C-alpha positions in Angstrom: 0.0 0.0 0.0 1.4 3.4 -1.0 1.1 6.2 1.5 1.0 9.9 0.5 2.4 12.6 2.8 0.8 16.0 2.9 2.5 19.0 4.5 0.2 21.8 5.7 1.6 25.4 6.0 -0.3 27.6 8.4 -2.1 30.4 6.6 -0.4 33.1 8.6 2.9 32.0 7.1 1.7 32.5 3.6 0.9 36.1 4.3 3.6 37.0 6.8 6.6 36.2 4.6 5.6 38.2 1.5 4.6 41.2 3.5 7.9 41.4 5.3 9.6 41.3 1.9 7.7 44.3 0.8 9.1 46.7 3.5 12.8 45.9 3.8 13.4 49.5 5.0 11.6 48.9 8.3 14.4 50.4 10.5 16.9 53.2 10.3 19.7 50.8 9.7 17.9 49.2 6.7 16.9 52.6 5.3 16.5 52.9 1.5 19.0 55.4 0.0 17.5 58.3 -1.9 19.4 60.0 -4.6 19.4 63.8 -4.3 19.0 65.5 -7.7 18.1 69.0 -9.1 14.6 67.7 -10.0 12.2 65.4 -8.3 12.9 61.7 -9.3 10.2 59.7 -7.4 10.8 56.2 -6.3 8.0 53.8 -5.2 7.8 52.6 -1.6 5.3 51.0 0.8 4.7 50.5 4.5 3.0 47.2 3.9 4.8 44.5 6.0 6.5 47.1 8.2 5.8 47.7 11.9 5.8 50.7 14.2 8.3 51.4 16.9 7.7 54.5 19.0 11.4 54.8 19.8 12.9 53.4 16.6 16.4 52.9 18.0 16.7 56.3 19.9 14.9 58.4 17.2 11.9 59.1 19.4 8.3 59.5 18.6 7.3 61.8 15.7 5.7 65.1 16.8 3.1 65.3 14.0 0.6 63.4 11.9 -0.8 61.1 14.6 2.1 58.5 14.6 1.3 55.0 15.4 0.9 53.2 12.1 3.8 51.1 10.5 6.6 53.3 9.3 9.5 53.0 6.9 12.9 54.7 6.7 15.1 56.4 4.1 18.5 58.1 4.1 20.2 60.6 1.8 23.5 62.5 1.7 23.1 66.3 2.0 24.1 68.2 -1.2 26.4 71.2 -1.4 24.6 74.2 0.1 22.7 72.0 2.5 19.1 72.9 1.3 16.7 70.2 0.3 13.0 69.5 -0.4 11.7 66.1 0.6 8.2 65.3 -0.8 5.8 62.4 -0.9 3.0 61.8 -3.3 0.3 59.2 -3.9 1.5 58.7 -7.4 1.0 55.0 -8.4 0.4 54.1 -4.7 -2.6 53.8 -2.4 -1.6 56.2 0.4 -3.4 59.5 0.3 -2.4 61.0 3.7 1.1 60.6 5.0 3.3 61.8 7.9 7.0 62.4 7.5 9.9 63.3 9.8 13.5 64.4 9.1 16.4 63.4 11.5 20.0 64.0 12.0 22.2 61.7 14.1 25.2 62.4 16.4 27.6 60.6 14.1 25.7 60.4 10.8 25.2 56.6 11.4 21.9 54.8 11.8 22.7 53.4 15.2 23.5 56.7 17.0 21.1 59.0 18.7 18.6 60.8 16.4 17.4 64.4 16.6 14.2 65.4 14.9 14.8 68.4 12.6 11.3 68.7 11.1 8.0 66.9 11.0 5.1 67.5 8.5 1.6 66.3 7.9 -0.2 68.0 5.0 2.1 70.4 3.3 2.4 68.4 0.1 0.0 67.5 -2.7 -3.4 66.6 -1.2 -2.8 65.4 2.3 0.7 64.1 1.6 3.8 65.4 3.4 6.5 67.8 2.3 9.6 69.2 4.1 11.7 72.1 3.0 14.9 72.3 5.0 18.1 74.5 5.0 21.3 74.3 7.0 22.2 70.6 6.5 25.9 69.7 6.5 27.0 68.9 3.0 28.2 65.3 2.7 26.5 64.1 5.9 23.8 61.4 6.0 20.3 62.2 7.2 17.3 60.0 7.8 13.6 60.3 6.8 10.7 58.4 8.4 7.3 58.0 6.5 4.0 56.6 7.8 0.3 56.6 7.0 -1.6 59.2 9.0 -3.3 57.7 12.1 -2.5 54.9 14.5 -3.1 52.0 12.1 -3.1 51.2 8.4 -0.5 50.8 5.6 -0.2 51.9 2.0 2.2 52.6 -0.9 3.5 56.0 -2.0 6.2 57.8 -3.9 9.1 59.9 -2.5 11.9 62.1 -3.7 14.6 64.5 -2.5 15.6 67.6 -4.4 18.6 69.9 -3.9 17.7 73.6 -3.8 19.9 76.3 -5.2 21.7 78.4 -2.6 24.1 80.5 -4.6 22.0 83.4 -6.0 23.2 85.6 -8.9 19.8 87.2 -9.5 19.9 89.6 -6.5 20.2 92.6 -8.9 17.6 93.4 -11.6 20.0 93.1 -14.6 20.7 89.5 -13.6 17.1 88.5 -13.4 16.6 84.7 -13.8 13.9 83.0 -15.9 11.0 81.2 -14.3 8.1 79.2 -15.6 5.6 78.9 -12.7 4.1 75.8 -14.3 7.4 74.2 -13.4 8.0 75.1 -9.7 11.0 77.2 -8.8 12.7 76.6 -5.5 15.6 78.6 -4.0 17.2 79.4 -0.7 16.6 83.1 0.0 19.5 85.1 1.4 19.5 86.7 4.8 21.4 89.8 5.9 21.8 90.8 2.2 21.6 94.1 0.5 18.3 95.9 -0.4 17.0 96.4 -3.9 18.5 99.4 -5.6 17.0 102.9 -5.7 15.3 103.7 -9.0 12.2 101.6 -9.6 8.8 102.5 -8.2 8.3 99.8 -5.5 4.9 101.2 -4.5 3.6 99.2 -1.5 7.1 97.8 -0.7 8.1 100.1 2.1 11.4 98.2 2.3 13.0 95.7 -0.1 15.5 93.5 1.8 17.2 90.4 0.3 15.8 90.8 -3.2 15.6 88.1 -5.9 14.6 89.1 -9.5 12.8 86.9 -12.0 11.3 87.2 -15.5 8.7 85.1 -17.2 7.1 85.0 -20.7 3.4 84.3 -21.4 2.7 81.3 -23.6 -1.1 81.1 -23.6 -3.1 84.2 -22.7 -5.4 84.7 -19.7 -5.0 85.3 -16.0 -1.4 85.2 -14.8 -1.5 84.0 -11.2 1.6 82.9 -9.3 1.8 81.5 -5.8 4.9 82.5 -3.7 5.3 80.6 -0.4 7.9 80.3 2.4 8.0 79.6 6.1 8.3 83.3 7.2 7.3 86.7 5.9 8.0 87.4 2.2 6.8 90.2 -0.1 6.7 90.9 -3.9 6.1 93.3 -6.7 5.2 92.5 -10.3 5.8 94.7 -13.4 4.8 94.4 -17.1 4.0 93.6 -19.7 7.1 94.2 -21.8 7.6 93.2 -25.4 11.0 91.4 -24.9 13.5 90.3 -22.3 15.8 93.1 -23.4 13.1 95.7 -22.9 12.4 94.2 -19.4 16.1 94.6 -18.5 16.6 98.1 -20.0 13.8 99.4 -17.7 15.5 98.0 -14.6 16.3 101.4 -13.1 13.0 103.1 -13.9 10.2 100.6 -13.4 6.8 102.4 -13.0 4.2 101.5 -10.4 3.9 97.7 -10.2 0.7 96.1 -11.6 0.6 94.0 -8.4 2.3 94.3 -5.0 2.1 93.0 -1.5 3.7 94.1 1.8 1.7 91.9 4.1 3.0 89.9 7.1 2.1 86.6 5.3 4.5 83.9 4.3 2.2 82.9 1.5 1.6 85.5 -1.3 -0.1 85.4 -4.8 0.9 87.7 -7.7 -1.7 88.3 -10.4 -2.0 90.0 -13.8 -5.2 89.9 -15.7 -5.4 89.8 -19.5 -1.8 88.5 -20.0 -1.0 88.3 -23.7 1.1 85.7 -25.5 4.7 86.6 -26.0 4.8 89.4 -23.4 7.3 89.5 -20.5 6.7 90.2 -16.8 9.3 91.0 -14.0 8.8 89.6 -10.5 10.7 90.8 -7.5 10.5 88.7 -4.3 11.9 90.1 -1.1 12.7 88.1 2.0 11.4 90.4 4.7 11.9 87.9 7.6 15.6 88.1 7.0 16.1 84.4 7.8 17.6 81.8 5.5 14.6 80.0 4.1 13.3 78.1 1.0 11.0 80.1 -1.2 8.7 78.2 -3.6 7.3 79.9 -6.8 4.7 78.1 -8.8 1.5 78.6 -10.9 -1.7 79.1 -8.9 -4.6 76.8 -9.4 -6.7 79.8 -10.5 -4.4 80.7 -13.4 -5.7 80.5 -16.9 -2.6 81.9 -18.6 0.4 79.6 -19.0 4.1 80.5 -19.3 6.8 79.5 -21.7 9.0 76.9 -20.0 11.6 76.9 -22.9 13.2 80.0 -21.3 14.4 77.6 -18.6 16.8 75.9 -21.0 20.5 76.4 -20.1 21.0 78.5 -23.2 18.9 80.8 -25.3 20.2 80.6 -28.9 19.4 83.4 -31.4 21.1 81.8 -34.4 22.7 78.5 -35.4 23.9 77.7 -39.0 26.0 75.2 -40.7 27.6 75.9 -44.1 30.2 74.6 -46.5 32.8 77.2 -47.3 35.9 76.4 -49.4 35.4 72.6 -48.9 35.2 73.1 -45.1 32.2 73.0 -42.8 31.6 76.2 -40.7 29.3 75.8 -37.7 28.3 79.1 -36.2 26.0 79.9 -33.3 25.0 82.8 -31.1 23.6 82.6 -27.5 21.6 85.4 -25.9 21.8 84.0 -22.3 23.7 81.1 -20.7 23.0 79.4 -17.3 25.5 77.0 -15.8 26.7 76.3 -19.4 30.0 74.3 -19.1 30.8 73.5 -22.8 29.5 72.5 -26.2 30.4 69.3 -28.0 30.3 69.6 -31.8 29.0 66.3 -33.2 28.8 64.9 -36.8 27.1 62.0 -38.4 27.1 60.4 -41.8 23.5 59.1 -41.6 21.9 61.1 -38.7 21.8 58.3 -36.1 25.4 57.4 -35.1 27.3 60.5 -33.9 30.9 61.3 -33.3 32.3 64.2 -31.4 34.7 66.2 -33.5 35.3 69.3 -31.3 34.7 71.1 -28.1 33.9 74.8 -27.3 34.0 76.1 -23.8 30.8 77.8 -22.6 30.5 81.1 -20.7 29.0 79.4 -17.6 26.6 82.3 -16.7 26.1 85.1 -19.1 23.3 87.6 -19.9 25.0 89.1 -23.0 25.3 87.9 -26.6 28.1 85.4 -27.2 29.2 84.2 -30.7 30.9 80.8 -31.4 32.3 79.1 -34.5 33.9 75.8 -35.2 35.5 74.8 -38.5 35.4 71.1 -39.6 38.6 71.0 -41.6 38.0 67.5 -43.0 34.2 67.2 -43.6 32.7 64.0 -45.0 32.1 63.7 -48.7 28.5 63.9 -49.7 25.7 64.7 -47.2 26.6 64.9 -43.5 24.7 66.0 -40.4 25.8 68.2 -37.5 24.4 69.0 -34.0 25.6 70.6 -30.8 25.5 68.9 -27.4 25.3 71.5 -24.7 26.5 70.3 -21.3 25.8 71.9 -17.9 28.2 72.1 -15.0 26.2 69.3 -13.3 26.4 67.0 -16.3 22.9 67.5 -17.7 22.8 68.1 -21.4 20.6 69.2 -24.3 20.9 68.9 -28.1 20.3 71.5 -30.8 18.3 70.8 -33.9 20.2 68.8 -36.5 21.6 70.6 -39.6 22.6 68.9 -42.8 25.0 70.0 -45.6 26.3 68.5 -48.8 30.0 68.5 -49.5 30.7 67.7 -53.2 34.1 66.4 -54.1 36.5 69.1 -55.2 36.0 69.6 -58.9 39.1 68.8 -60.8 39.1 71.4 -63.5 42.3 71.7 -65.6 43.2 74.8 -67.6 45.9 74.4 -70.3 48.3 75.4 -71.8 49.7 77.9 -69.4 50.8 80.3 -70.7 48.6 80.3 -73.8 48.8 82.4 -77.0 45.8 81.7 -79.2 43.4 79.5 -77.3 43.0 77.8 -73.9 41.3 74.5 -73.1 39.4 73.7 -70.0 39.0 70.0 -69.0 36.1 69.6 -66.6 36.2 65.8 -66.3 32.8 65.5 -67.9 31.2 68.0 -65.5 28.8 70.4 -67.1 29.5 74.1 -66.5 26.6 76.4 -65.7 28.7 79.5 -66.2 32.1 80.4 -67.5 33.4 83.9 -66.8 36.7 85.7 -67.5 38.0 88.7 -65.4 41.1 90.9 -65.8 43.3 92.0 -62.9 41.0 95.0 -62.2 38.0 92.7 -61.8 36.4 93.7 -65.0 34.5 91.0 -66.8 35.4 90.2 -70.3 32.9 88.7 -72.7 34.5 85.9 -74.7 32.9 83.2 -76.9 33.7 79.5 -76.3 32.9 76.1 -77.8 32.5 72.7 -76.2 34.1 69.7 -78.0 34.5 66.2 -76.5 34.1 67.3 -72.9 36.4 70.2 -73.2 35.7 73.9 -73.4 37.8 75.9 -75.8 38.3 79.7 -75.5 39.9 81.8 -78.3 42.2 84.3 -76.6 44.3 85.7 -79.4 42.5 89.1 -79.1 43.3 89.4 -75.4 46.2 91.6 -74.3 49.1 89.9 -72.7 48.7 89.4 -68.9 47.1 87.4 -66.2 43.4 86.7 -66.1 41.0 84.8 -63.8 38.5 82.1 -65.0 35.5 81.6 -62.8 33.9 78.2 -63.5 30.4 77.5 -61.9 28.6 74.2 -61.6 25.6 74.1 -59.3 26.4 76.1 -56.2 30.2 75.6 -56.4 32.6 78.1 -58.0 36.1 77.3 -58.9 38.7 79.9 -59.8 41.5 79.1 -62.3 44.4 81.3 -63.5 44.8 82.1 -67.2 48.1 83.6 -68.6 48.1 85.2 -72.1 51.5 85.2 -73.7 
C-alpha cells in the first residue's frame, strides 16, 4: 500500500513572509537610499509589511501626523549648500495621507542618537507630506521616516529628495533669472543681504530686503497667477507687460508703479496680472522680509488661466545657429543670448543622422546675460551629405541637443586649364562636369565677354584678341565656384 504525505503550511505564514519582503526599510539601519537631484525623481515605496516602533532605536516619537501606524525609513546625503526639499506623493500608490519626519544623528550613522529636525503632515499634494529644510551639513547622512496618518493602516506611495539652489546671482535686476511657474522654482533666499537698488517704483514695498529678481514669458493668454510661499514673511512686486527680455532689462532702473504688489506679514503670497498676452514678458521681485535663510517656492496658482513659456528655462537661449560649406570646409556658427551653468558645447557629426561622433569642443561662458558668438570649423568634412548638431553640457552634467543641420560637401571639382601660358586658345578640361557659367576677369576685376565652344568634354576659349597678362577664369557648376588662372602670352 502506498502512502502519500501531505505538509500543511499555516495560513499566517503564507501572508507573513511576502509582507515582510515588501518593506525591507523597516528600521533606520535598513533605510532605503534616496538620490538627491536637481529635480524630483520619485521612487516607489510601501509601508505594507512594516511595523511601528515609538522609539525606533533612539529616534523618538514623531511630533506630528498622529504617529502609530507602520513606518519605513530612508536616508540621503546632503548636497552642497545643504538645502533640500523632501516630498511624498500618492503617485501610483494607495496612500493619500502621509506623515514624515527628518532626522540627524550624532555621528551620521543609523545606530547613533537621532534628533528630529522637522515633522510634517499635509504640506504636500493633497494630504501628503513635504519638508523644505536648510542648513544641513554637506556630505552628511540624514534620515527620513514616513508613515500613513493615524494609528493604524498601511499603504504605498512615492518619495523624492531635491537639492535647492543656494548661490544666487539674480539679486540685482540686470541679472534676473527665468522662471516658468508651471514648473515650480525653489531657491534658498539670502539673509542679511543688501536691499534692492533705488530707481524703480516699489509702490507698496516700504522696504526691499534680500531681493531676488525673475522674469517670465506668457505662452497662452489669460489670467497670470503665481503662488509664492515660504515659512516666514515674504513680499513681492510685479511689473509688465514688456515686449521682450531686453526691454524688461533696459527698464530696470526706472520701473513704474507695479501692476501688483504686497507688503503683508504673510509667508504665502499670490501675484496676479489679468489679460496677459502671449509673447509678453513680466518681471517679478520677491523680497525676504523675515531676513532668515529659508526656502521660497514659486509656482503657478490653481486659479491661473494663462500659461508661461518653459523653454526659457533651458540652459541657453540661442538666437542663431547655422552650418555651411565654405571652401570645402564646414563652418558651424551659433550665437547665444543667455547662458546658465553652461559648461561646454560638443560639436557632433554623423554620416546618416543616427550614429554621432564628437569632432570638437567649445568652452561655454557658464553664466552670461550678454550675446556670445561661437564658431567651429570642420577642416575635414565628410564627402556627400553629413549631419551636425551641438550637445550643450551643464556644469552638473545635464545636457541638451540643438536641432540637426545637414550640408552637402561635393568632391573638389578637378578642372584643368591648359596650356599655361597660352597664346591663341586655352582649353578647360572639366572631367565631364557640365558648366553652368564660364566667366573671365582681368586683374582689375572687369568681366570680359568671350565666346567659347565645347568639344568632346572640353571647353575651348579663343584668346588671341586678349592683351598679354594674367586673367581669372570663374567656373560655376551648381552652387560651387572654382577659380583658375589664365596667362596670355
